[in-house]
N, C-alpha and C positions, 0 to 999 in steps of 0.2 A: 031252217037250222042255217046259224051264222055261220059267218068262214072259220071264226075262233073254236067251234063244237063238232066243227069236222073231224071223225075219226083221223087217226094218223095213216091207216088203210086207203084212203080217197081221197089222201094228199096230192097224190102225182095217179097220172094214169100212161097206159101204156097197153099199146095193141096186142104183147105175149102176157097170155095167162100166165106160165110159169115165173115170167119175171114179176110180177105180181103180187103172184104167191111168196117169192122170197122177200119182195117189199114190205109186206105183213109179218112175216117173219121176224126179220130184223128190227122193227118198228114195233113189235110186241111187248118189248119192255119201257118204252118209251109213253107217258103218261099225259105230255105237254105240246100238240102239235104247233104251236106258235114259238118255241123253241126250235125246232126243225124249220120254220117259213124264215126264223130269225136269221139262222145262221146261213141257211139256202141262199136267201138274200145279198147277205156277206159274201160269199164265196162266188155268185155268181156276178159280183162286179168288174172282179179282174179280170182280164183277156182267157180266152178258155184256155190257152196252153199253158198258164201261170197259177192254175190252181193247185197243184199240187205234185210231187214227186213222189214217188211210193218203192221204198226200197224192201223186197223182199226174199229169205233167206232159201238155200237150199232145202234145210230140215222142213219150213213150211209149206213148201211144194211138196214136200213128201206125205207127211200129215195133215195136210188141211188145205189140198188143191182146191175140194170143190166149196167149201165154203167162204177161200178165200174169191174164187170166181164170183159166186154169190154178190160179195161186197160190193166189189169192183161195177159188177151190173148194175147195182143198187145205183153206186156214182153217177153212171153214165146216165143211166134212166131219168132222174133226175136233171139233167143238163148239168152236170160237173164231168172233166173229163180229164183225168190222173192221166200223168206219163210214168209207166211202170218200171223197175229195172232190177232183175234178178241173177240171182245168184245158182250154185251147183255145186260148192264144195262137196256137201255130204255126197253125193249122187258121184261126184270127179274120184273122192277117195274110194267107193266103192268100185266105180269103173278100175279103175289103176290096178285095184285089190285084183279084180275077176282079168285081169291084160296078162298080169306079172310083172307090173313097171313100177318101179322102186320111186319114193319121190318123197324129197326134200324141202324146208320149209327154210330160209335164212332171213332173220329179221320179220320174221308173219309173212314175208311172200313165197311163193312154193315157186322152186327152183323149175323152169320149163324147158325142156330138148324138146327137140320134137315129136316125140312119142308121148308126150304128155303131152303137149301142144296137140295131137290129134284126138287124143280120147278126151281131152278139155273142151272142143270144137262138138265133138261129137254129144255129150252130154249135155254143153250149154244150148244144144241146138234142141234138143228131144225134150228138155225141159219149156226151154218156148213153145215148142208146136202143143204142150201136155195144158200148159196153161190159156195159150191161144184158145185152142180148141174147147178147154172148159169154159170158158169168156162164153164163146161162141155156142154153146151148148145152153146158157143162159138166154141166149133171142138179142146178146149185144155184138157189135162188130168190134174187131182186135185184129192187129198188124204186129205182126212179130218183126223184128231188126236184128238181125243176129251178128250182123257184122254192116259195118256201113257209117253208123250213128256217132263213132269215136274215132279221130286219128291219135297217131300217138308215137310216141319214142321209145326208146329202150331206156329200161332203168339203167340199166347196167347189162350189158350183154356177156361179158365174160363170167358172171359174179352169178346171175339170176338165169341167163338165155334167154327166150321168148318172151319176155314177160314186159308188158308197156306202160308207159304214164300217161293219161290222157293227154294231149296238147291242144284238141278242138272238138267240138261239140258241130254236129249238121244240125244247127236247129230248125233250122227253115225245111230239111225233111219230114224231123219229127211233127213241127209244126202242121205242115201239110197233110197225116196222118189224121191229125186231134180236127184239124178242118174237113177233115174228108168224113168224119163221125164213127171213128173209129180211134179207139183203145189203143196207141203203142204198147208193147213192150219188147223192151231191149235188152241183149245180154251185156256181159261184160268180156266184151271182145273187143280188141282196136283193129284200124289198120295201120302197119308203118311204113314209113317210105320205103317203097320199091315195091308196094303191096302185101306186102308180107303180114300177114294175122298174128295179134299178138294176144295172151294171156293177161288182163288187169284186173290189179284187187279192187276189189266190189267197192269200198269203202273209195278207194281214190274215182273210181266210175261214178260214183256217186257224188262224190263233192264236184266234180269237174260238168257233172249236170244239173247239179244247183246252179253253180252259176252261170251257167250256160240261161238256166229257164229263169230264176230268181221267182221261186212258189210261194206263195202265200204260205202252202202249210209241206212240211214234212215231213212224211212219214215210213217207219220201221217196223212195219209187219212183226212179231216173235210168239213165240208160242207159252210164255210163264207170266204174258200181260202189262210187260213195262218193266221199269228199272226198278230193282226188289233194295230195302234198307237192309239194317243188322238184323230182324227179326222176319224177315222174308217174305213183308207185306209190302204190297205196289205202294211207291210213293208218287202220289196223284199231280205234284208239280215241283218244279224245278224252275224258280225265277233266277237265272246266271247272274245277273247283277251281287242278288243278297246271297245267292246260297255257293257259287262255286268253288270258291275257294274254303267255306267251311265243308263239305263234302270231300272235298282232294284230301284234306287233312286227317278224315277218320281212317282208321283204322282196317274198317271192313270194305272199303270201298280202294278195292285192289284187282288185277289182272285185267279181266274181260270189260266188267263196269267202268274202271279206272280209263281204258283206253276208249268206252263207248264216249263215256262223259269228254274226254277230252277230242274226242273227232267231232261231239255235235257241239262244243262251242268255238272248233273249225269253220265247222257248216254255217254257223249262225253268224259268226263274225264276218261272213261275205255276203250278208243277206240285207235285207229291209228290217227295220224292228218289227215290222208286222207281222213277219215270221216266224212259225215255231214248229217245232219236232213233238210228232205224237208216237208215242210210243207205245203199240198194242197189237191183240191179239186177232186175227181176220174179224169172228165173232161181234169183236168189241170195236172195230172200227167206226157203222155208225154210230154209235153211241157218244165215243168219241168227240166225234167230227160237230155232231147236230146237237149234243145238249149241254149246259151249263156242268154238271156235276162230271161231265167225260167218262171214261172206261179204259183206262193205261194211265199213262207220264207223260205231261206235255211240260215241254221244254223250251222258254224261251229266256232272249236277251235280255229281256225286263227290264226294270225300273226300281229302284230302291224303294222300301216303303218306310217313310217317315212315322215314328210314332212322338206322342205329347203328350203331356200329362198337364201341361202347364196352358192354360186356355188363352195368358199371355202373349204366348209363342207361335198363336195361329191366327190369322188372316181370316177372321167367321166371315166376313162377306164372299168369300173366297168358296168357304164351306158349304153356304146357302147354296151359289150358284152351280156346285156342283151336285148336291140333292136337288136342288129345282129342275137343273135339266136332266140327270138321270131317270127322275122321275117324271117329267114333264108334267109337274102342278107348282103350285106357287106355296108356300110355306106361310104359315101366320106371323105377322110382325110378332119379332120377340122370342122367336123361337131357340137361337144360338145364344142368348142371355139368359134363357130361362134354365138351360140345363144344369143338372149337376154334373159337369164332367170326370170323367174317369181316365178315358185312355181315348185319343183318335189316331184314326193309321190313314196317312195321307201319301197316295201316289206321289213320287216328283213331278210328275207332268200335269198333277191332280185332275186324271179323267176316273178315279176311283179312289174310294174309302172308305171308310167305318165311322163311328160314334159308338162308344161304348160309355152308359151313365151309371149312376147308382141311384138307386129305386128301393130305401131303408136298408136289408143287408143285401140286396138282388145285384148284381151285375146285370145288365141290361142292354140288350144291342138297340139303339134306337133308331140306326139308320145305317144300312149298309147299301153303299151307292157304287152304280158302274155305269159310265158313259157309253149311249151305246154303241161307238166306234172302238171301245177297250174289251166290247163282249167276242168272246174269241182269242183273246192274245192270251190269258191265262193270268191275268191281273187279279179279277175277282177272287179265283184258289189261293193266289199269295197272297191277300191281305185276310183274306180268310184261313188261312194257314195261322198268321200270324195272331192277328185275334183270340184263335181258341187254344193256341199256346198259353199265353198270356191269363185268360180265362176258362179256365178247365169246368167251371159251373157257370153258364150262361141260359140267360132269355131273353125272347122274342118273341113279338107278334108280326103278323102281314095280312093283308086283306085279301080276302078270300080266292080275289083274281089277279093275285100277283102271279108273275111270268117266272118267279124265282122260285116257287113254293115245291116246286119238284124238287130243287137240290136240297130248300129246307129240308125237308123231308129228307132228304139223305145223312142230312149231316146231324138230325135231330134223335135224339132220345125217345120222344114222345111229341104229341102236341095233344089243343083241344080247340073247340071250333066254337067259338063265344061269339054270337052275333055277326056283325059282319068278317070279325076276325079270329084268324089261328091262330093261337097262343104255344109257340114252341121253345124245348129248352134240352139239353145236354149238360150232362155231367151229373146230373138229379136221379136220386133215387126211393128219396124218402116221401113220399105220395102223400103224406100229411102236411110237410111244407109245400109240396107244389100246389094242392087245390089251393089255398091262399091267396099263395104269389099269381096263381094263374087270375083270378079273380081280379085283384089288383090292377095285373096288367091289361087286362081287358076293359078294365073301366078307365084307363086311362084318357084324356084326353088326346083328342089327334091334333095329328101336326100341321096338314095341307088345308089350304081354306075349303070348305065345302066336306071334309070331311064327317063333319056333326048333322050336318044336314039329313 
């Protein structure tokens, strides 16, 4: 059996049987182990402490503790160690009510007097211990940092009381935990001058942590699966370069979602272009990280996708270079010149693109090309979203061994295998029309050298 044929549950080994079963469960909905290996290699190329910062809200800890621990254990088992920061606002509200302590908020910050701080400290430490123990039950080491990771100054002691804004992250302490082989679990408690413990806003603490770590991935675990559009559907991809102003102008983007988008933009403004934010559920975390289709909302700084309908406005040699590098194969002479071009979608960096042509009355996706170093950045989803918006009825074909086939299968309404090809379509329901189009597409001359042999 070749490495490409190894089933997902055998991709990784661990001495702990329970963790192996967890991995099998998490990978049960993934059909292509090559995707997993590709993303794993990409994530493994950065410094161990720079893989990901994961923010977990109190509601997730209350309702999804076990599956959150399982997902974190999976990442650790395959050699990736996230830095985790959690809140506990949901649990703190309950504890304050139980203790009969009144709590008010000003500008979204909880006014924190000594009684509120005592309740907050007890709550956050309790939630930290619960998560640490849940991860350890999966057979993976975890280390709680309930205080000492953040130094802070008072935001406005007269107005907010014992509320701090992080001023420094003791990154060496966090990295020492990662290097020891454990997952660091941080709370939103800081230490102000003089040693006073202060309550910190979770977004502020996460932003300071991201600034210090400069991670490849920033992940928010939520219970709704991502950011939702006006129909309540998960938005799969947001390219801030092209989408942010448009989204913020929509009437349905308000309150919590508006604040979340602004906070994510602020986070990404302070990170490298390669950094992205994933918003997903604990059970969808692995699919979001390791598959082209993902599971949740992927947000990136991104880059503009240029749309061309005039061949003369495009440098054909650059398109050929992109396609050949993405596929790792040479195109036949005259490929670009022989196309009946409908639309070309090309990213600013020319690391991703799609070429839609006309074959009779068919909108045909001739090439969908993503360079290896752009995979995992969301460019594929951004290009795809734009092209399918412009072409609601679309046909394309792919060789049986194409690594994008699992993504294509999710996006297509149907597919048929014809020889070495699988022909896909979306937006078409008339089978009398589909059948001859499938045959015509399957019989097209191959674009790459050697494909006709």
